[in-house]
DSSP file (Angstrom, degrees, kcal/mol; ACC not computed):
  #  RESIDUE AA STRUCTURE BP1 BP2  ACC     N-H-->O    O-->H-N    N-H-->O    O-->H-N    TCO  KAPPA ALPHA  PHI   PSI    X-CA   Y-CA   Z-CA
    1    1 A M              0   0    0      0, 0.0     2,-0.6     0, 0.0     0, 0.0   0.000 360.0 360.0 360.0 131.8  129.8   64.6  120.8
    2    2 A C        -     0   0    0      1,-0.2     3,-0.1     3,-0.0     0, 0.0  -0.745 360.0-172.0 -82.0 118.4  128.5   66.9  118.1
    3    3 A L        +     0   0    0     -2,-0.6     2,-0.4     1,-0.2    -1,-0.2   0.832  69.1  29.7 -84.7 -32.7  128.3   70.4  119.7
    4    4 A V        -     0   0    0    123,-0.2     2,-0.5    15,-0.1    -1,-0.2  -0.980  65.7-168.0-134.1 123.0  126.6   72.3  116.9
    5    5 A E  E     -A  126   0A   0    121,-3.0   121,-2.4    -2,-0.4     2,-0.8  -0.937  20.8-134.8-111.8 127.3  124.1   70.8  114.4
    6    6 A D  E     +A  125   0A   0     -2,-0.5   119,-0.2   119,-0.2    -2,-0.0  -0.708  25.7 176.9 -77.9 111.3  123.0   72.8  111.4
    7    7 A A        +     0   0    0    117,-2.8   118,-0.2    -2,-0.8    -1,-0.1   0.264  43.1 108.3-100.4   9.8  119.2   72.2  111.3
    8    8 A S        -     0   0    0    116,-0.7     2,-0.2     1,-0.1   115,-0.0  -0.316  52.0-154.2 -82.1 169.3  118.6   74.5  108.3
    9    9 A D    >   -     0   0    0     -2,-0.1     3,-1.8     6,-0.0    -1,-0.1  -0.612  43.5 -71.1-128.9-168.5  117.6   73.3  104.8
   10   10 A D  T 3  S+     0   0    0      1,-0.3    -2,-0.0    -2,-0.2     5,-0.0   0.632 122.6  67.0 -65.5 -14.0  118.0   74.6  101.3
   11   11 A T  T 3  S+     0   0    0      3,-0.0    -1,-0.3   109,-0.0   110,-0.2   0.586  79.8 101.3 -83.4  -8.9  115.4   77.3  101.9
   12   12 A Y  S <  S-     0   0    0     -3,-1.8   110,-0.2     1,-0.1   111,-0.1  -0.477  74.1-133.0 -80.1 147.6  117.6   79.2  104.4
   13   13 A V  S    S+     0   0    0    108,-2.6    28,-2.7    -2,-0.2     2,-0.6   0.856  92.7  59.6 -67.4 -37.2  119.6   82.3  103.4
   14   14 A L  E     -E   40   0B   0    108,-1.7     2,-0.8    26,-0.2    26,-0.2  -0.853  66.9-161.4-100.5 121.6  122.8   81.1  104.9
   15   15 A D  E     -E   39   0B   0     24,-2.7    24,-2.2    -2,-0.6     2,-0.3  -0.884  21.6-146.2 -96.8 104.3  124.3   77.8  103.7
   16   16 A I  E     +E   38   0B   0     -2,-0.8    22,-0.3    22,-0.2     3,-0.1  -0.575  24.0 177.6 -80.1 128.2  126.7   76.9  106.5
   17   17 A F  E     -     0   0B   0     20,-2.7     2,-0.3    -2,-0.3    21,-0.2   0.827  65.7  -8.4 -93.5 -42.0  129.9   75.0  105.5
   18   18 A D  E     -E   37   0B   0     19,-1.8    19,-2.4     2,-0.0     2,-0.4  -0.997  45.9-162.7-158.4 151.9  131.5   74.7  108.9
   19   19 A I  E     -E   36   0B   0     -2,-0.3     2,-0.5    17,-0.2    17,-0.2  -0.992  16.0-171.6-134.6 126.9  131.4   75.8  112.5
   20   20 A T  E     -E   35   0B   0     15,-2.9    15,-2.6    -2,-0.4     2,-0.4  -0.982   5.8-164.2-125.0 127.5  134.4   75.4  114.8
   21   21 A L  E     -E   34   0B   0     -2,-0.5    13,-0.2    13,-0.2   -18,-0.0  -0.914  18.5-133.7-106.6 134.9  134.5   75.9  118.5
   22   22 A T  E    S+E   33   0B   0     11,-1.9    11,-3.0    -2,-0.4     2,-0.2  -0.967  99.6  30.1-131.5 116.7  137.8   76.3  120.3
   23   23 A P  S    S-     0   0    0      0, 0.0    -1,-0.2     0, 0.0    10,-0.0   0.574  92.0-143.8 -69.8 157.8  138.0   74.7  122.8
   24   24 A A  S    S+     0   0    0      1,-0.3    -2,-0.1    -2,-0.2    -3,-0.0   0.814  95.7  44.1 -64.4 -31.0  135.8   72.0  121.3
   25   25 A L  S    S-     0   0    0    119,-0.1    -1,-0.3   104,-0.0   104,-0.0  -0.846  92.3-150.1-113.9  92.2  134.3   71.4  124.8
   26   26 A P        -     0   0    0      0, 0.0     2,-0.4     0, 0.0   104,-0.1  -0.226   3.1-139.2 -66.9 151.8  133.6   74.8  126.2
   27   27 A W    >   -     0   0    0      4,-0.2     3,-1.7   109,-0.0    72,-0.4  -0.861  25.0-103.1-110.1 143.2  133.8   75.5  130.0
   28   28 A L  T 3  S+     0   0    0    107,-0.8    73,-0.2    -2,-0.4     3,-0.1  -0.382 107.0  20.2 -61.7 140.0  131.4   77.7  131.9
   29   29 A G  T 3  S+     0   0    0     70,-1.8    -1,-0.2     1,-0.3     2,-0.2   0.459 108.7  98.7  80.8   1.0  132.9   81.0  132.8
   30   30 A H  S <  S-     0   0    0     -3,-1.7    69,-2.5    70,-0.1    -1,-0.3  -0.732  77.0 -97.9-118.8 167.8  135.6   80.8  130.1
   31   31 A Q  E     - F   0  98B   0     -2,-0.2     2,-0.4    67,-0.2    67,-0.3  -0.577  30.9-167.4 -85.5 145.3  136.0   82.1  126.6
   32   32 A V  E     - F   0  97B   0     65,-3.2    65,-2.8    -2,-0.2     2,-0.6  -0.993  17.3-136.1-129.8 139.8  135.2   80.1  123.5
   33   33 A R  E     -EF  22  96B   0    -11,-3.0   -11,-1.9    -2,-0.4     2,-0.6  -0.872  19.5-164.9 -97.3 120.1  136.1   81.0  119.9
   34   34 A W  E     -EF  21  95B   0     61,-3.2    61,-3.0    -2,-0.6     2,-0.5  -0.930   7.6-177.7-108.4 116.7  133.2   80.4  117.5
   35   35 A E  E     +EF  20  94B   0    -15,-2.6   -15,-2.9    -2,-0.6     2,-0.4  -0.972   3.3 178.0-118.7 126.9  134.2   80.4  113.9
   36   36 A M  E     +EF  19  93B   0     57,-2.6    57,-2.4    -2,-0.5     2,-0.4  -0.993   3.4 179.7-133.4 132.6  131.5   80.0  111.2
   37   37 A G  E     +EF  18  92B   0    -19,-2.4   -20,-2.7    -2,-0.4   -19,-1.8  -0.963  19.7 118.6-131.3 149.6  131.8   80.0  107.5
   38   38 A G  E     -EF  16  91B   0     53,-2.7    53,-2.8    -2,-0.4     2,-0.4  -0.924  54.9 -73.7-175.4-159.6  129.3   79.6  104.7
   39   39 A L  E     -EF  15  90B   0    -24,-2.2   -24,-2.7    -2,-0.3     2,-0.5  -0.989  28.4-144.2-128.8 123.4  127.6   81.1  101.7
   40   40 A L  E     -EF  14  89B   0     49,-3.0    49,-2.2    -2,-0.4   -26,-0.2  -0.770   5.4-159.2 -84.3 125.7  125.0   83.9  101.8
   41   41 A K  S    S+     0   0    0    -28,-2.7     2,-0.3    -2,-0.5    47,-0.1   0.648  76.5   8.1 -80.5 -15.1  122.5   83.3   99.1
   42   42 A E  S    S-     0   0    0    -29,-0.3    47,-0.1    45,-0.1    -1,-0.1  -0.965  98.1 -72.5-154.9 166.2  121.4   87.0   99.2
   43   43 A A        -     0   0    0     -2,-0.3     2,-0.4    45,-0.1    45,-0.1  -0.359  50.5-169.1 -64.0 143.0  122.5   90.2  100.8
   44   44 A V  E     -G   86   0C   0     42,-2.6    42,-2.5    72,-0.1     2,-0.9  -0.999  25.4-142.0-139.5 134.5  121.8   90.4  104.5
   45   45 A D  E >   -G   85   0C   0     -2,-0.4     3,-1.9    40,-0.2    72,-0.3  -0.853  17.7-163.4 -91.6 103.8  121.9   93.2  107.0
   46   46 A L  G >  S+     0   0    0     38,-3.4     3,-0.9    -2,-0.9    23,-0.3   0.728  84.2  66.5 -64.5 -22.4  123.2   91.4  110.1
   47   47 A T  G 3  S+     0   0    0     37,-0.3    -1,-0.3     1,-0.2    24,-0.1   0.697 103.6  47.2 -70.9 -16.5  122.1   94.2  112.4
   48   48 A R  G <  S+     0   0    0     -3,-1.9     2,-0.3    20,-0.1    -1,-0.2   0.376  82.0 116.6-105.4   2.8  118.5   93.3  111.6
   49   49 A V    <   -     0   0    0     -3,-0.9    20,-2.8    -4,-0.3     2,-0.5  -0.580  54.0-151.3 -72.9 131.0  118.8   89.5  112.0
   50   50 A T  E     -CB  68 115A   0     65,-2.5    65,-2.4    -2,-0.3     2,-0.5  -0.906   6.4-158.5-107.7 130.1  116.6   88.3  114.9
   51   51 A C  E     -CB  67 114A   0     16,-3.8    16,-2.6    -2,-0.5     2,-0.6  -0.927   5.2-156.7-111.9 124.2  117.6   85.2  116.8
   52   52 A N  E     -CB  66 113A   0     61,-3.6    61,-2.3    -2,-0.5     2,-0.5  -0.899  16.2-166.0 -97.3 122.4  115.1   83.2  118.8
   53   53 A V  E     -CB  65 112A   0     12,-3.2    12,-2.2    -2,-0.6     2,-0.5  -0.942  10.9-178.1-114.7 122.9  116.9   81.2  121.6
   54   54 A I  E     -CB  64 111A   0     57,-2.3    57,-3.1    -2,-0.5     2,-0.5  -0.988   5.8-171.3-118.5 124.4  115.3   78.4  123.5
   55   55 A M  E     +CB  63 110A   0      8,-2.2     7,-2.7    -2,-0.5     8,-1.6  -0.971  11.8 169.4-119.5 126.3  117.4   76.8  126.2
   56   56 A K  E     -CB  61 109A   0     53,-2.6    53,-2.8    -2,-0.5     2,-0.4  -0.951  25.3-163.8-131.6 149.3  116.2   73.6  127.9
   57   57 A F  E >  S-C   60   0A   0      3,-2.2     3,-1.7    -2,-0.3    51,-0.2  -0.965  77.2 -35.3-129.6 124.7  117.5   71.0  130.2
   58   58 A G  T 3  S-     0   0    0     49,-0.4    51,-0.1    -2,-0.4    48,-0.0  -0.461 124.8 -30.5  60.4-139.5  115.3   67.9  130.3
   59   59 A P  T 3  S+     0   0    0      0, 0.0     2,-0.5     0, 0.0    -1,-0.3   0.485 115.8 105.6 -84.6  -1.2  111.7   69.0  129.9
   60   60 A V  E <   -C   57   0A   0     -3,-1.7    -3,-2.2     1,-0.0     2,-0.7  -0.686  61.4-148.9 -88.7 123.3  112.4   72.3  131.6
   61   61 A K  E     +C   56   0A   0     -2,-0.5    -5,-0.3    -5,-0.2     3,-0.1  -0.813  19.1 175.4 -89.4 115.3  112.5   75.4  129.4
   62   62 A M  E     +     0   0A   0     -7,-2.7     2,-0.3    -2,-0.7    -6,-0.2   0.742  66.5  16.7 -90.4 -26.4  114.9   77.9  131.1
   63   63 A L  E     +C   55   0A   0     -8,-1.6    -8,-2.2     2,-0.0    -1,-0.3  -0.993  47.9 167.7-151.2 137.0  114.9   80.5  128.4
   64   64 A D  E     +C   54   0A   0     -2,-0.3     2,-0.3   -10,-0.2   -10,-0.2  -0.743  36.3 134.8-148.2  96.0  112.7   81.4  125.4
   65   65 A R  E     -C   53   0A   0    -12,-2.2   -12,-3.2    -2,-0.2     2,-0.4  -0.986  45.2-132.7-148.3 151.1  113.7   84.9  124.1
   66   66 A S  E     +C   52   0A   0     -2,-0.3     2,-0.3   -14,-0.2   -14,-0.2  -0.875  25.9 175.7-108.0 141.6  114.4   86.8  120.9
   67   67 A Y  E     -C   51   0A   0    -16,-2.6   -16,-3.8    -2,-0.4     2,-0.3  -0.964  36.3-110.0-136.6 151.1  117.4   89.0  120.4
   68   68 A R  E >>  -C   50   0A   0     -2,-0.3     4,-2.4   -18,-0.2     3,-0.5  -0.632  43.1-112.5 -71.7 145.6  118.8   91.0  117.6
   69   69 A L  H 3> S+     0   0    0    -20,-2.8     4,-2.5   -23,-0.3     5,-0.2   0.889 116.3  50.5 -52.4 -47.1  122.1   89.3  116.5
   70   70 A P  H 3> S+     0   0    0      0, 0.0     4,-2.2     0, 0.0    -1,-0.2   0.883 112.0  48.6 -61.0 -35.3  124.3   92.1  117.7
   71   71 A D  H <> S+     0   0    0     -3,-0.5     4,-2.0     2,-0.2    -2,-0.2   0.896 110.3  50.5 -70.0 -40.6  122.6   92.2  121.1
   72   72 A L  H  X S+     0   0    0     -4,-2.4     4,-0.8     2,-0.2    -1,-0.2   0.932 112.7  46.5 -62.1 -45.9  122.9   88.4  121.5
   73   73 A L  H ><>S+     0   0    0     -4,-2.5     5,-3.2    -5,-0.2     3,-1.1   0.920 110.4  53.2 -61.7 -43.6  126.6   88.5  120.7
   74   74 A A  H ><5S+     0   0    0     -4,-2.2     3,-1.7     1,-0.3    -1,-0.2   0.860 101.3  60.0 -61.9 -36.3  127.1   91.5  123.1
   75   75 A R  H 3<5S+     0   0    0     -4,-2.0    -1,-0.3     1,-0.3    -2,-0.2   0.766 111.2  41.9 -62.0 -23.8  125.4   89.6  125.9
   76   76 A M  T <<5S-     0   0    0     -3,-1.1    22,-3.2    -4,-0.8    -1,-0.3   0.195 125.8 -98.8-109.5  14.9  128.2   87.0  125.5
   77   77 A G  T < 5S+     0   0    0     -3,-1.7    -3,-0.2     1,-0.3     2,-0.2   0.594  87.1 112.5  84.0  10.3  131.1   89.4  125.1
   78   78 A G      < -     0   0    0     -5,-3.2     2,-0.3    -6,-0.2    -1,-0.3  -0.496  42.9-166.2-108.1 178.4  131.2   89.2  121.3
   79   79 A R        -     0   0    0     -2,-0.2     2,-0.1    -3,-0.1    17,-0.1  -0.984  32.2 -90.8-158.6 158.2  130.4   91.6  118.4
   80   80 A L        -     0   0    0     -2,-0.3     2,-0.3    15,-0.1    13,-0.0  -0.463  41.9-150.3 -67.7 144.5  129.9   91.6  114.7
   81   81 A T        +     0   0    0     -2,-0.1    -1,-0.0     2,-0.1    14,-0.0  -0.881  52.7   4.2-117.1 152.9  133.0   92.1  112.7
   82   82 A G  S    S-     0   0    0     -2,-0.3     4,-0.1     2,-0.0    -2,-0.0  -0.246 116.4 -13.8  74.1-165.8  133.4   93.7  109.3
   83   83 A D        -     0   0    0      1,-0.2    -2,-0.1     2,-0.1   -37,-0.1  -0.573  56.7-150.9 -71.4 122.2  130.6   95.3  107.3
   84   84 A P  S    S+     0   0    0      0, 0.0   -38,-3.4     0, 0.0     2,-1.1   0.689  86.3  73.7 -70.5 -15.6  127.2   94.3  108.9
   85   85 A R  E    S-G   45   0C   0    -40,-0.3   -40,-0.2   -39,-0.1    -2,-0.1  -0.791  77.7-168.3 -99.4  93.6  125.6   94.6  105.6
   86   86 A Q  E     -G   44   0C   0    -42,-2.5   -42,-2.6    -2,-1.1     3,-0.1  -0.654  11.8-139.2 -90.0 132.3  126.9   91.6  103.8
   87   87 A P        -     0   0    0      0, 0.0   -47,-0.2     0, 0.0   -45,-0.1  -0.363  40.9 -79.4 -77.6 167.1  126.5   91.0  100.1
   88   88 A A  S    S+     0   0    0    -47,-0.1   -47,-0.2    -2,-0.1   -45,-0.1  -0.372  93.3  61.0 -61.2 145.7  125.6   87.6   98.7
   89   89 A G  E    S-F   40   0B   0    -49,-2.2   -49,-3.0   -47,-0.1   -47,-0.1  -0.838  92.1  -1.6 131.2-168.1  128.6   85.3   98.5
   90   90 A P  E     -F   39   0B   0      0, 0.0     2,-0.4     0, 0.0   -51,-0.2  -0.241  63.4-169.9 -58.3 142.6  131.2   83.7  100.8
   91   91 A W  E     +F   38   0B   0    -53,-2.8   -53,-2.7    -5,-0.0     2,-0.3  -0.999  12.1 173.1-140.3 137.4  130.7   84.7  104.5
   92   92 A K  E     +F   37   0B   0     -2,-0.4     2,-0.3   -55,-0.2   -55,-0.2  -0.989   2.7 179.5-146.7 136.8  132.8   84.1  107.6
   93   93 A Q  E     -F   36   0B   0    -57,-2.4   -57,-2.6    -2,-0.3     2,-0.4  -0.990   9.5-163.7-134.5 144.9  132.6   85.4  111.1
   94   94 A V  E     -F   35   0B   0     -2,-0.3     2,-0.4   -59,-0.2   -59,-0.2  -0.995  13.4-176.4-127.3 124.5  134.8   84.8  114.2
   95   95 A W  E     -F   34   0B   0    -61,-3.0   -61,-3.2    -2,-0.4     2,-0.7  -0.962  20.7-150.0-123.3 139.8  133.4   85.6  117.6
   96   96 A H  E     -F   33   0B   0     -2,-0.4     2,-0.3   -63,-0.2   -63,-0.2  -0.931  30.7-178.6-106.3 107.6  135.1   85.4  121.0
   97   97 A L  E     -F   32   0B   0    -65,-2.8   -65,-3.2    -2,-0.7     2,-0.5  -0.803  23.3-142.5-113.2 147.8  132.3   84.6  123.4
   98   98 A R  E     -F   31   0B   0    -22,-3.2   -67,-0.2    -2,-0.3   -20,-0.1  -0.948  17.7-138.7-110.1 123.3  132.3   84.1  127.2
   99   99 A L        -     0   0    0    -69,-2.5   -70,-1.8    -2,-0.5   -23,-0.0  -0.654  28.2-112.5 -80.3 131.5  130.0   81.4  128.6
  100  100 A P    >   -     0   0    0      0, 0.0     3,-0.7     0, 0.0   -70,-0.1  -0.315  11.1-144.1 -64.9 145.2  128.3   82.6  131.8
  101  101 A E  T 3  S+     0   0    0    -73,-0.2   -73,-0.1     1,-0.2    -2,-0.0   0.655  91.5  74.5 -77.9 -16.8  129.2   80.8  135.0
  102  102 A T  T 3   +     0   0    0      2,-0.0    -1,-0.2     3,-0.0     3,-0.1   0.455  63.9 115.8 -81.9  -0.6  125.7   81.0  136.2
  103  103 A V  S <  S-     0   0    0     -3,-0.7     3,-0.1     1,-0.1   -75,-0.1  -0.526  75.4-108.1 -70.0 131.4  124.3   78.3  134.0
  104  104 A P        -     0   0    0      0, 0.0     2,-0.6     0, 0.0    27,-0.1  -0.227  34.3 -99.3 -60.6 148.5  123.1   75.3  136.1
  105  105 A V  S    S+     0   0    0     -3,-0.1     2,-0.3    25,-0.1    27,-0.2  -0.584  82.7  95.2 -69.1 113.4  125.1   72.1  136.1
  106  106 A A  E    S- D   0 131A   0     -2,-0.6    25,-2.4    25,-0.5     2,-0.6  -0.966  82.8 -78.4-179.3 174.0  123.3   69.9  133.6
  107  107 A Q  E     - D   0 130A   0     -2,-0.3   -49,-0.4    23,-0.2     2,-0.3  -0.888  54.7-165.1 -94.4 122.0  123.1   68.8  130.0
  108  108 A H  E     - D   0 129A   0     21,-3.2    21,-2.5    -2,-0.6     2,-0.4  -0.703  18.1-152.0-109.7 156.6  121.4   71.6  128.1
  109  109 A R  E     -BD  56 128A   0    -53,-2.8   -53,-2.6    -2,-0.3     2,-0.5  -0.995  12.0-165.4-125.8 124.7  119.9   71.9  124.6
  110  110 A I  E     -BD  55 127A   0     17,-2.5    17,-3.2    -2,-0.4     2,-0.6  -0.942   2.4-164.5-112.2 129.4  119.9   75.2  122.9
  111  111 A R  E     -BD  54 126A   0    -57,-3.1   -57,-2.3    -2,-0.5     2,-0.5  -0.961   9.3-174.1-113.3 115.9  117.7   75.8  119.9
  112  112 A L  E     +BD  53 125A   0     13,-2.9    13,-3.0    -2,-0.6     2,-0.4  -0.953   6.7 174.8-115.6 121.8  118.7   78.9  117.9
  113  113 A R  E     -BD  52 124A   0    -61,-2.3   -61,-3.6    -2,-0.5     2,-0.4  -0.996   9.6-169.2-126.3 129.0  116.5   80.0  115.0
  114  114 A A  E     -BD  51 123A   0      9,-2.8     8,-3.2    -2,-0.4     9,-1.1  -0.925   6.2-168.1-124.8 145.5  117.3   83.2  113.1
  115  115 A R  E     -BD  50 121A   0    -65,-2.4   -65,-2.5    -2,-0.4     6,-0.2  -0.944  23.8-116.1-127.9 149.6  115.4   85.3  110.6
  116  116 A T    >   -     0   0    0      4,-2.9     3,-2.0    -2,-0.3   -67,-0.1  -0.242  38.3 -98.7 -74.6 170.2  116.5   88.2  108.4
  117  117 A G  T 3  S+     0   0    0    -72,-0.3    -1,-0.1     1,-0.3   -68,-0.1   0.706 126.5  55.7 -63.1 -19.9  115.1   91.6  108.7
  118  118 A T  T 3  S-     0   0    0      2,-0.1    -1,-0.3     0, 0.0   -69,-0.1   0.336 123.5-104.4 -95.0   5.9  112.8   90.8  105.7
  119  119 A G  S <  S+     0   0    0     -3,-2.0     2,-0.2     1,-0.3    -2,-0.1   0.534  73.8 137.9  89.1   6.8  111.5   87.7  107.5
  120  120 A K        -     0   0    0      1,-0.1    -4,-2.9  -108,-0.0    -1,-0.3  -0.583  65.2 -96.9 -85.7 149.9  113.4   85.0  105.7
  121  121 A N  E     + D   0 115A   0     -6,-0.2  -108,-2.6    -2,-0.2    -6,-0.3  -0.489  43.4 177.1 -63.1 125.7  114.9   82.0  107.5
  122  122 A F  E     -     0   0A   0     -8,-3.2  -108,-1.7     1,-0.4     2,-0.3   0.878  56.7 -23.0 -98.7 -56.6  118.6   82.8  108.1
  123  123 A L  E     - D   0 114A   0     -9,-1.1    -9,-2.8  -110,-0.1    -1,-0.4  -0.987  45.7-153.6-154.3 160.4  119.9   79.9  110.1
  124  124 A A  E     + D   0 113A   0     -2,-0.3  -117,-2.8   -11,-0.2  -116,-0.7  -0.961  19.7 176.4-140.2 118.7  118.8   77.1  112.4
  125  125 A L  E     -AD   6 112A   0    -13,-3.0   -13,-2.9    -2,-0.4     2,-0.5  -0.965  17.8-161.8-126.3 140.9  121.2   75.6  114.9
  126  126 A D  E     -AD   5 111A   0   -121,-2.4  -121,-3.0    -2,-0.4   -15,-0.2  -0.992  15.3-172.6-116.9 126.8  120.7   72.9  117.6
  127  127 A I  E     - D   0 110A   0    -17,-3.2   -17,-2.5    -2,-0.5     2,-0.5  -0.898   9.4-166.9-128.9 101.4  123.4   73.0  120.2
  128  128 A P  E     - D   0 109A   0      0, 0.0     2,-0.4     0, 0.0   -19,-0.2  -0.772  15.4-172.9 -84.7 128.7  123.6   70.2  122.9
  129  129 A L  E     - D   0 108A   0    -21,-2.5   -21,-3.2    -2,-0.5     2,-0.9  -0.982  19.1-148.3-126.6 133.3  126.0   71.3  125.7
  130  130 A D  E     + D   0 107A   0     -2,-0.4   -23,-0.2   -23,-0.2   -25,-0.1  -0.835  24.4 165.4-101.2  99.7  127.2   69.2  128.6
  131  131 A F  E     + D   0 106A   0    -25,-2.4   -25,-0.5    -2,-0.9   -24,-0.1  -0.228  28.1 141.4-105.1  41.5  127.7   71.5  131.6
  132  132 A S  S >  S-     0   0    0    -27,-0.2     3,-2.1     1,-0.1   -26,-0.1  -0.210  73.9 -86.3 -72.3 175.0  127.9   68.6  134.0
  133  133 A R  G >  S+     0   0    0      1,-0.3     3,-1.7     2,-0.2    16,-0.3   0.806 125.5  64.7 -56.6 -31.9  130.4   68.8  136.8
  134  134 A R  G 3  S+     0   0    0      1,-0.3    -1,-0.3    14,-0.1    17,-0.1   0.708 103.6  47.5 -68.7 -16.8  133.2   67.3  134.7
  135  135 A F  G <  S+     0   0    0     -3,-2.1  -107,-0.8    13,-0.1    -1,-0.3   0.130  94.0  91.0-108.6  20.4  133.1   70.4  132.4
  136  136 A R  S <  S-     0   0    0     -3,-1.7    13,-0.4  -109,-0.2  -107,-0.1  -0.962  83.5-115.7-111.0 128.7  133.1   72.9  135.3
  137  137 A P        -     0   0    0      0, 0.0    -2,-0.1     0, 0.0     3,-0.1  -0.320  26.5-132.5 -62.6 144.6  136.5   74.1  136.4
  138  138 A T    >   -     0   0    0      9,-0.2     3,-2.5     5,-0.1     5,-0.2  -0.652  39.3 -79.5 -92.0 155.3  137.5   73.2  139.9
  139  139 A P  T 3  S+     0   0    0      0, 0.0    -1,-0.1     0, 0.0     3,-0.1  -0.296 120.9  20.6 -54.6 133.1  138.9   75.8  142.3
  140  140 A G  T 3  S+     0   0    0      1,-0.3     2,-0.1    -3,-0.1    -2,-0.0   0.369  93.3 129.4  88.1  -5.0  142.6   76.3  141.5
  141  141 A S    <   -     0   0    0     -3,-2.5    -1,-0.3     1,-0.1     8,-0.0  -0.407  62.0-129.7 -78.5 162.3  142.4   74.9  138.0
  142  142 A S        -     0   0    0      1,-0.3     3,-0.4    -3,-0.1    -1,-0.1   0.002  52.9 -98.4-105.0  30.2  143.8   76.8  135.1
  143  143 A G  S >  S-     0   0    0     -5,-0.2     3,-1.9     1,-0.2    -1,-0.3  -0.600  79.4  -7.7  99.8-153.9  140.8   76.7  132.9
  144  144 A P  T 3  S+     0   0    0      0, 0.0    -1,-0.2     0, 0.0  -119,-0.1   0.679 130.2  51.6 -62.5 -21.1  139.8   74.6  129.9
  145  145 A H  T 3  S+     0   0    0     -3,-0.4    -2,-0.1     2,-0.1     2,-0.1   0.551  89.0  97.1 -95.3  -6.6  143.1   72.8  129.6
  146  146 A A  S <  S-     0   0    0     -3,-1.9    -5,-0.1     1,-0.1     0, 0.0  -0.453  88.3 -96.7 -75.6 154.8  143.3   71.8  133.2
  147  147 A L        -     0   0    0     -2,-0.1    -9,-0.2     1,-0.1    -1,-0.1  -0.496  40.9-115.1 -69.2 137.5  142.2   68.3  134.1
  148  148 A P    >>  -     0   0    0      0, 0.0     3,-1.9     0, 0.0     4,-0.5  -0.306  33.6-100.0 -68.0 163.0  138.6   68.1  135.4
  149  149 A A  G >4 S+     0   0    0    -13,-0.4     3,-1.2   -16,-0.3   -15,-0.1   0.831 120.9  57.3 -55.5 -38.3  138.1   67.0  139.0
  150  150 A W  G 34 S+     0   0    0      1,-0.2    -1,-0.3   -17,-0.1   -16,-0.1   0.683 101.0  58.6 -70.3 -15.5  137.3   63.4  138.1
  151  151 A A  G <4 S+     0   0    0     -3,-1.9     2,-0.3   -17,-0.1    -1,-0.2   0.589  80.8 101.8 -91.2  -9.7  140.6   62.9  136.2
  152  152 A H  S << S-     0   0    0     -3,-1.2     2,-0.2    -4,-0.5    -3,-0.0  -0.561  71.0-131.6 -74.3 135.3  142.8   63.7  139.2
  153  153 A S              0   0    0     -2,-0.3    -2,-0.1     1,-0.1    -1,-0.0  -0.585 360.0 360.0 -83.7 150.9  144.3   60.7  140.9
  154  154 A S              0   0    0     -2,-0.2    -1,-0.1     0, 0.0    -2,-0.0   0.435 360.0 360.0-110.0 360.0  144.1   60.4  144.6
């Protein structure tokens, strides 16, 4: 399953080369390491990047809200690293994010669209996440590396 799809095109300020999630299948209530690398086509003040987040499961829209990038990261336990005013050129960020436990058990689709402080398209990501019961830790499990409940033999 592809967890993060780059939906941007050549007109976007950030040309994304790679996105790596560790663990690759994140668990609710646990930490995930998000590593993203790419090329900035122009200088960007990351503190002024605005992210529109739409979260849906099925036809139901659970969230449609805009955040400044630092605020969005902070809500998930992360923060910008390095100089927030990035020059044009190679760009890399690593964030340690905690997924909330309160997300309903379902298959979700997250649509993230970000714009720079000057109104240019920064990035576009589509993120399908499967938070069905098999990706929720069971009581007594030791987190993302423990076997999900359906894998235990009886």
